[in-house]
C-alpha positions as a Markdown table, in Angstrom:
| # | Residue | x | y | z |
|---|---|---|---|---|
| 1 | Unk | 112.1 | 83.4 | 119.1 |
| 2 | Unk | 113.2 | 86.5 | 120.8 |
| 3 | Unk | 110.6 | 89.0 | 122.0 |
| 4 | Unk | 111.5 | 92.7 | 121.9 |
| 5 | Unk | 110.4 | 94.7 | 125.0 |
| 6 | Unk | 110.4 | 98.5 | 124.2 |
| 7 | Unk | 110.8 | 100.5 | 127.5 |
| 8 | Unk | 110.2 | 104.4 | 127.0 |
| 9 | Unk | 112.8 | 106.1 | 129.5 |
| 10 | Unk | 113.5 | 109.5 | 130.9 |
| 11 | Unk | 115.5 | 109.8 | 134.1 |
| 12 | Unk | 114.7 | 106.2 | 135.1 |
| 13 | Unk | 118.0 | 105.3 | 136.8 |
| 14 | Unk | 116.4 | 104.2 | 140.2 |
| 15 | Unk | 113.9 | 101.9 | 138.3 |
| 16 | Unk | 116.2 | 100.3 | 135.7 |
| 17 | Unk | 117.9 | 97.8 | 137.8 |
| 18 | Unk | 114.8 | 96.4 | 139.0 |
| 19 | Unk | 113.2 | 96.4 | 135.7 |
| 20 | Unk | 116.0 | 94.9 | 133.6 |
| 21 | Unk | 116.9 | 92.5 | 136.2 |
| 22 | Unk | 113.7 | 90.7 | 135.9 |
| 23 | Unk | 113.6 | 90.5 | 132.2 |
| 24 | Unk | 112.8 | 86.7 | 131.5 |
| 25 | Unk | 114.8 | 84.5 | 129.2 |
| 26 | Unk | 113.9 | 85.1 | 125.5 |
| 27 | Unk | 113.0 | 88.7 | 125.9 |
| 28 | Unk | 115.3 | 91.6 | 124.8 |
| 29 | Unk | 115.0 | 95.0 | 126.5 |
| 30 | Unk | 115.2 | 97.8 | 124.2 |
| 31 | Unk | 115.5 | 101.0 | 126.1 |
| 32 | Unk | 114.3 | 104.2 | 124.4 |
| 33 | Unk | 116.0 | 107.1 | 126.1 |
| 34 | Unk | 114.4 | 110.4 | 125.6 |
| 35 | Unk | 117.0 | 112.7 | 126.8 |
| 36 | Unk | 117.8 | 111.5 | 130.5 |
| 37 | Unk | 120.1 | 113.5 | 132.5 |
| 38 | Unk | 120.6 | 110.9 | 135.5 |
| 39 | Unk | 122.7 | 108.3 | 133.5 |
| 40 | Unk | 119.9 | 106.1 | 132.6 |
| 41 | Unk | 121.3 | 105.6 | 129.1 |
| 42 | Unk | 124.7 | 104.3 | 130.2 |
| 43 | Unk | 123.2 | 102.3 | 133.1 |
| 44 | Unk | 120.8 | 100.5 | 130.7 |
| 45 | Unk | 123.7 | 99.6 | 128.4 |
| 46 | Unk | 125.7 | 98.2 | 131.5 |
| 47 | Unk | 122.7 | 96.0 | 132.5 |
| 48 | Unk | 122.7 | 94.6 | 129.1 |
| 49 | Unk | 119.8 | 96.4 | 127.3 |
| 50 | Unk | 120.0 | 97.8 | 123.8 |
| 51 | Unk | 119.7 | 101.6 | 124.0 |
| 52 | Unk | 118.5 | 103.8 | 121.4 |
| 53 | Unk | 117.9 | 107.6 | 121.6 |
| 54 | Unk | 114.7 | 109.5 | 120.9 |
| 55 | Unk | 115.3 | 113.2 | 120.9 |
| 56 | Unk | 111.7 | 114.2 | 120.8 |
| 57 | Unk | 110.3 | 114.7 | 124.2 |
| 58 | Unk | 107.1 | 112.7 | 124.4 |
| 59 | Unk | 107.1 | 111.3 | 127.8 |
| 60 | Unk | 104.0 | 111.0 | 129.7 |
| 61 | Unk | 101.6 | 113.2 | 127.7 |
| 62 | Unk | 98.6 | 111.1 | 129.2 |
| 63 | Unk | 100.3 | 111.1 | 132.5 |
| 64 | Unk | 100.8 | 115.0 | 132.5 |
| 65 | Unk | 97.1 | 115.6 | 131.5 |
| 66 | Unk | 95.9 | 113.2 | 134.2 |
| 67 | Unk | 98.0 | 115.0 | 136.9 |
| 68 | Unk | 97.0 | 118.5 | 136.0 |
| 69 | Unk | 93.3 | 117.4 | 136.1 |
| 70 | Unk | 93.8 | 116.0 | 139.5 |
| 71 | Unk | 95.3 | 119.1 | 140.8 |
| 72 | Unk | 92.5 | 121.1 | 139.4 |
| 73 | Unk | 90.1 | 119.0 | 141.4 |
| 74 | Unk | 89.2 | 119.6 | 145.1 |
| 75 | Unk | 90.9 | 117.3 | 147.3 |
| 76 | Unk | 92.6 | 117.1 | 150.8 |
| 77 | Unk | 95.4 | 115.3 | 149.7 |
| 78 | Unk | 96.9 | 113.9 | 146.3 |
| 79 | Unk | 99.1 | 110.8 | 146.2 |
| 80 | Unk | 101.0 | 109.5 | 143.2 |
| 81 | Unk | 101.7 | 105.8 | 143.4 |
| 82 | Unk | 105.0 | 105.3 | 141.8 |
| 83 | Unk | 107.6 | 102.7 | 140.7 |
| 84 | Unk | 110.9 | 104.7 | 141.1 |
| 85 | Unk | 111.8 | 108.2 | 141.8 |
| 86 | Unk | 109.9 | 111.3 | 140.5 |
| 87 | Unk | 111.4 | 113.3 | 138.0 |
| 88 | Unk | 111.1 | 117.0 | 136.7 |
| 89 | Unk | 107.8 | 115.9 | 135.1 |
| 90 | Unk | 105.9 | 115.7 | 138.2 |
| 91 | Unk | 104.2 | 119.0 | 139.2 |
| 92 | Unk | 104.1 | 120.2 | 142.9 |
| 93 | Unk | 101.2 | 119.3 | 144.9 |
| 94 | Unk | 101.6 | 115.3 | 145.3 |
| 95 | Unk | 102.7 | 113.1 | 147.9 |
| 96 | Unk | 104.6 | 109.8 | 146.6 |
| 97 | Unk | 103.9 | 106.5 | 147.7 |
| 98 | Unk | 106.1 | 103.7 | 146.5 |
| 99 | Unk | 104.3 | 101.1 | 144.4 |
| 100 | Unk | 104.6 | 97.5 | 145.6 |
| 101 | Unk | 105.4 | 94.5 | 143.5 |
| 102 | Unk | 103.0 | 91.7 | 142.6 |
| 103 | Unk | 100.0 | 91.7 | 140.3 |
| 104 | Unk | 97.8 | 94.6 | 139.6 |
| 105 | Unk | 95.4 | 93.7 | 142.2 |
| 106 | Unk | 98.1 | 93.8 | 144.9 |
| 107 | Unk | 99.3 | 97.0 | 143.7 |
| 108 | Unk | 95.9 | 98.5 | 143.8 |
| 109 | Unk | 95.3 | 97.2 | 147.2 |
| 110 | Unk | 98.8 | 98.6 | 148.4 |
| 111 | Unk | 97.6 | 102.1 | 147.1 |
| 112 | Unk | 94.4 | 102.1 | 149.1 |
| 113 | Unk | 96.4 | 100.9 | 152.0 |
| 114 | Unk | 98.8 | 103.9 | 151.6 |
| 115 | Unk | 95.9 | 106.5 | 152.4 |
| 116 | Unk | 93.5 | 107.4 | 155.1 |
| 117 | Unk | 90.0 | 108.3 | 154.7 |
| 118 | Unk | 87.9 | 108.5 | 151.6 |
| 119 | Unk | 89.8 | 107.9 | 148.4 |
| 120 | Unk | 89.3 | 107.9 | 144.7 |
| 121 | Unk | 91.9 | 105.9 | 142.6 |
| 122 | Unk | 92.5 | 106.5 | 139.0 |
| 123 | Unk | 94.9 | 105.2 | 136.5 |
| 124 | Unk | 96.8 | 107.2 | 133.9 |
| 125 | Unk | 95.3 | 105.8 | 130.6 |
| 126 | Unk | 92.2 | 108.2 | 130.5 |
| 127 | Unk | 93.6 | 111.6 | 129.5 |
| 128 | Unk | 90.1 | 112.9 | 128.6 |
| 129 | Unk | 89.4 | 113.2 | 132.4 |
| 130 | Unk | 87.9 | 116.4 | 133.7 |
| 131 | Unk | 88.0 | 117.8 | 137.2 |
| 132 | Unk | 84.1 | 117.4 | 137.5 |
| 133 | Unk | 84.6 | 113.6 | 136.8 |
| 134 | Unk | 86.6 | 113.3 | 140.0 |
| 135 | Unk | 84.1 | 114.9 | 142.4 |
| 136 | Unk | 82.1 | 112.3 | 144.4 |
| 137 | Unk | 79.7 | 112.5 | 147.2 |
| 138 | Unk | 80.5 | 110.0 | 150.1 |
| 139 | Unk | 77.0 | 110.7 | 151.8 |
| 140 | Unk | 75.2 | 108.8 | 148.8 |
| 141 | Unk | 77.6 | 106.0 | 148.3 |
| 142 | Unk | 80.3 | 103.9 | 150.0 |
| 143 | Unk | 81.9 | 103.1 | 146.7 |
| 144 | Unk | 82.1 | 104.9 | 143.4 |
| 145 | Unk | 82.8 | 102.8 | 140.4 |
| 146 | Unk | 84.1 | 104.2 | 137.1 |
| 147 | Unk | 83.4 | 101.4 | 134.2 |
| 148 | Unk | 85.7 | 101.4 | 131.2 |
| 149 | Unk | 84.6 | 100.5 | 127.7 |
| 150 | Unk | 86.7 | 97.4 | 127.6 |
| 151 | Unk | 85.2 | 95.8 | 130.6 |
| 152 | Unk | 87.6 | 97.0 | 133.2 |
| 153 | Unk | 87.3 | 100.2 | 135.3 |
| 154 | Unk | 89.0 | 103.6 | 135.2 |
| 155 | Unk | 88.2 | 104.7 | 138.8 |
| 156 | Unk | 87.4 | 103.1 | 142.1 |
| 157 | Unk | 86.5 | 105.1 | 145.2 |
| 158 | Unk | 86.1 | 103.8 | 148.5 |
| 159 | Unk | 84.8 | 105.6 | 151.5 |
| 160 | Unk | 86.7 | 103.3 | 153.8 |
| 161 | Unk | 89.9 | 102.3 | 151.8 |
| 162 | Unk | 89.9 | 98.5 | 152.4 |
| 163 | Unk | 92.7 | 96.7 | 150.4 |
| 164 | Unk | 90.8 | 93.4 | 150.7 |
| 165 | Unk | 88.0 | 94.9 | 148.4 |
| 166 | Unk | 90.5 | 94.8 | 145.5 |
| 167 | Unk | 92.9 | 92.0 | 146.3 |
| 168 | Unk | 92.1 | 88.8 | 144.4 |
| 169 | Unk | 90.0 | 90.6 | 141.8 |
| 170 | Unk | 91.0 | 89.2 | 138.2 |
| 171 | Unk | 92.7 | 92.1 | 136.4 |
| 172 | Unk | 93.3 | 93.0 | 132.7 |
| 173 | Unk | 90.3 | 90.7 | 131.7 |
| 174 | Unk | 87.1 | 91.2 | 130.0 |
| 175 | Unk | 85.2 | 90.6 | 133.3 |
| 176 | Unk | 87.5 | 92.6 | 135.7 |
| 177 | Unk | 84.8 | 95.4 | 136.0 |
| 178 | Unk | 82.1 | 93.0 | 136.7 |
| 179 | Unk | 84.2 | 91.2 | 139.1 |
| 180 | Unk | 85.2 | 94.3 | 141.0 |
| 181 | Unk | 81.6 | 95.5 | 141.1 |
| 182 | Unk | 80.5 | 92.2 | 142.5 |
| 183 | Unk | 83.1 | 92.4 | 145.1 |
| 184 | Unk | 82.0 | 95.7 | 146.2 |
| 185 | Unk | 78.1 | 94.5 | 146.4 |
| 186 | Unk | 79.1 | 91.4 | 148.3 |
| 187 | Unk | 80.8 | 93.5 | 150.9 |
| 188 | Unk | 77.4 | 95.2 | 151.4 |
| 189 | Unk | 78.7 | 98.7 | 150.1 |
| 190 | Unk | 76.3 | 101.2 | 148.4 |
| 191 | Unk | 77.7 | 101.6 | 144.8 |
| 192 | Unk | 77.3 | 104.6 | 142.7 |
| 193 | Unk | 78.5 | 104.8 | 139.1 |
| 194 | Unk | 80.8 | 107.4 | 137.3 |
| 195 | Unk | 80.5 | 107.9 | 133.5 |
| 196 | Unk | 81.8 | 105.1 | 131.3 |
| 197 | Unk | 85.0 | 106.1 | 129.7 |
| 198 | Unk | 87.3 | 104.6 | 127.0 |
| 199 | Unk | 90.8 | 104.0 | 128.4 |
| 200 | Unk | 93.9 | 103.8 | 126.0 |
| 201 | Unk | 95.1 | 100.4 | 125.3 |
| 202 | Unk | 95.5 | 100.5 | 121.5 |
| 203 | Unk | 96.3 | 102.7 | 118.6 |
| 204 | Unk | 92.6 | 102.9 | 117.9 |
| 205 | Unk | 91.8 | 103.9 | 121.5 |
| 206 | Unk | 94.5 | 106.6 | 121.4 |
| 207 | Unk | 93.0 | 108.1 | 118.1 |
| 208 | Unk | 89.5 | 108.0 | 119.4 |
| 209 | Unk | 90.3 | 109.6 | 122.8 |
| 210 | Unk | 92.7 | 112.3 | 121.1 |
| 211 | Unk | 89.6 | 113.4 | 119.2 |
| 212 | Unk | 87.5 | 113.9 | 122.5 |
| 213 | Unk | 90.2 | 116.1 | 123.9 |
| 214 | Unk | 91.9 | 117.7 | 120.9 |
| 215 | Unk | 93.7 | 120.6 | 122.9 |
| 216 | Unk | 95.2 | 118.3 | 125.4 |
| 217 | Unk | 98.8 | 117.2 | 125.6 |
| 218 | Unk | 97.8 | 113.8 | 124.7 |
| 219 | Unk | 96.2 | 114.7 | 121.5 |
| 220 | Unk | 99.2 | 117.0 | 120.5 |
| 221 | Unk | 101.5 | 113.9 | 121.0 |
| 222 | Unk | 99.1 | 111.7 | 119.0 |
| 223 | Unk | 99.1 | 114.2 | 116.2 |
| 224 | Unk | 102.9 | 114.4 | 116.1 |
| 225 | Unk | 103.2 | 110.6 | 115.7 |
| 226 | Unk | 100.4 | 110.2 | 113.4 |
| 227 | Unk | 99.7 | 113.5 | 111.6 |
| 228 | Unk | 96.6 | 112.3 | 109.7 |
| 229 | Unk | 95.3 | 110.5 | 112.6 |
| 230 | Unk | 95.1 | 107.6 | 110.4 |
| 231 | Unk | 94.4 | 104.4 | 112.2 |
| 232 | Unk | 96.2 | 102.3 | 109.4 |
| 233 | Unk | 99.5 | 103.9 | 110.3 |
| 234 | Unk | 98.9 | 104.5 | 114.0 |
| 235 | Unk | 101.6 | 103.3 | 116.5 |
| 236 | Unk | 100.3 | 101.4 | 119.5 |
| 237 | Unk | 99.8 | 103.7 | 122.6 |
| 238 | Unk | 99.3 | 102.4 | 126.1 |
| 239 | Unk | 99.0 | 104.2 | 129.1 |
| 240 | Unk | 98.2 | 105.5 | 139.2 |
| 241 | Unk | 97.1 | 108.4 | 141.1 |
| 242 | Unk | 95.1 | 108.1 | 144.2 |
| 243 | Unk | 93.2 | 111.4 | 145.2 |
| 244 | Unk | 92.3 | 111.3 | 148.9 |
| 245 | Unk | 89.3 | 113.2 | 149.5 |
| 246 | Unk | 87.7 | 115.3 | 152.2 |
């Protein structure tokens, strides 16, 4: 059996060799090019991928919403942890830190290692974020924890960014949030909670979140894909940024 792996692509030439070179046996890469101007389409073909063109610009609606929310929140420094090179989609105001390899816990740990001073780390699959949700008070807590509805977490803030507080925590599991919270308490940290949010992992999630923020880029893209917002015909939607705080 061959498993098709669909990879949306817009100006991803620097990242394609790394991604396609690690495709396991039995998996077929299908690169969906969204109008790349850096040769991504021809490069993907040369690396053995099947390439299809999608002229409708749809890249990064959740990403764009999140980046602009971070820009609107008060911060001393804003850092985007990125696999590959930034493109024209990135607004000014962000420093770039390269994403390391390894599991998600290792990548999150490396993100905290890349900053100095208090930092709040968020993902890109909660486009319903508002700037006010990203304001935390380091006088009342050593760690801020944003639980996700699926048992994970959408935000993790550390007054002292210690990678060891994340490394080894089981990720993408129903107990991820509980495990991460236990790690923080075991370290003797004062932990405060942010609101519980639903992150976007499935079509049902995408529809529900789009209804929460109907004027967002994300909701507009969901309406384009699924005009009636009908879960029966919805396509799967899946969605880090570190905000280093004063």
